[in-house]
C-alpha positions in Angstrom: 37.6 25.5 -28.3 33.9 26.6 -28.5 31.9 27.7 -25.0 30.1 24.8 -25.4 33.2 22.5 -25.0 34.5 24.4 -22.5 30.7 24.4 -20.1 31.4 20.7 -20.5 34.9 20.7 -19.4 34.0 22.8 -16.6 31.3 20.1 -16.0 33.0 17.2 -16.0 35.8 19.2 -13.4 33.1 20.0 -10.8 31.3 16.8 -11.1 35.0 15.1 -10.2 35.6 17.5 -7.2 31.9 16.9 -5.7 32.4 12.9 -6.2 36.0 13.6 -4.5 34.4 15.5 -1.5 32.0 13.2 -1.1 34.5 10.2 -0.5 36.0 12.3 2.4 32.7 13.4 4.2 31.3 9.5 4.7 31.5 7.5 7.5 33.0 4.2 6.7 32.8 1.1 9.1 35.0 -1.8 8.3 34.0 -4.8 10.2 34.4 -8.9 10.8 31.7 -10.8 11.2 32.2 -15.4 11.4 29.9 -17.0 9.5 28.7 -20.6 9.1 31.5 -23.3 9.9 33.9 -20.4 11.6 34.2 -18.6 8.3 35.4 -15.1 8.7 33.2 -12.3 6.3 34.9 -8.6 5.8 31.6 -6.2 5.9 32.4 -2.5 4.8 29.5 -0.6 5.3 28.5 3.1 4.6 29.8 3.9 1.0 27.7 6.0 -0.7 26.2 4.2 -3.8 25.3 6.7 -5.7 29.1 8.9 -6.8 30.7 5.4 -6.7 29.7 2.5 -8.6 29.4 -0.4 -5.5 30.1 -3.3 -8.3 32.8 -1.5 -9.7 34.6 -0.4 -6.7 33.6 -4.4 -5.0 35.7 -5.9 -8.2 38.8 -3.8 -7.9 39.0 -4.3 -3.9 38.5 -8.1 -4.6 41.1 -7.9 -7.1 43.2 -6.1 -4.5 42.7 -8.3 -1.4 43.1 -11.5 -3.5 39.5 -12.7 -2.3 36.2 -13.4 -3.1 32.9 -11.3 -2.2 30.2 -9.7 -3.4 27.9 -6.5 -2.8 24.3 -6.4 -1.4 21.9 -4.2 0.1 24.8 -1.3 0.3 27.4 -3.0 1.5 30.8 -4.8 0.2 31.2 -8.6 1.8 34.4 -9.9 1.5 35.7 -13.5 1.9 38.2 -13.4 4.8 39.8 -11.1 7.3 40.5 -8.4 4.7 40.2 -5.3 7.3 43.6 -4.0 6.6 43.7 -4.7 3.5 40.7 -2.7 2.7 41.2 0.2 4.6 44.6 0.9 2.6 42.7 0.4 -0.5 40.4 2.7 0.6 43.0 5.3 1.6 44.7 5.0 -1.3 41.3 5.5 -3.4 40.4 8.8 -1.8 39.0 8.2 1.4 39.7 10.0 4.8 41.7 8.8 6.7 39.4 9.9 9.8 36.4 8.4 8.4 37.1 4.8 7.9 36.7 2.8 11.2 37.5 -0.5 11.7 35.9 -2.7 14.1 
C-alpha cells in the first residue's frame, strides 16, 4: 500500500474515533411535552448536529420506535411517549449512558 493510501485510512480512523468521543461527551435530554388536543410529543435535545447527521439519526430513531416525527432547531420530535425506546436506541448507538437524562 502506498503512503498516501495509508494516510487516508489513518485520517478516517481518527475521524471515527473523534466522532465516538464526541458522542460520549454530549448531554442529551429526552423529555415529554403535551401538545394540542392532549397529544404527547417526545423531544430529544442536546445532540450535536455536526458529527451526527440529525435527519438520518431521526429517521433511524423513528423506524426503531415505529412512530412519526421530525427535526427542527437542532431537536428531534417524536410522536407519542417514546422516552424509554429512544433512550435504549441512543445507548445502543454509542451515546453515553450517564449523559442521557430522561425527564
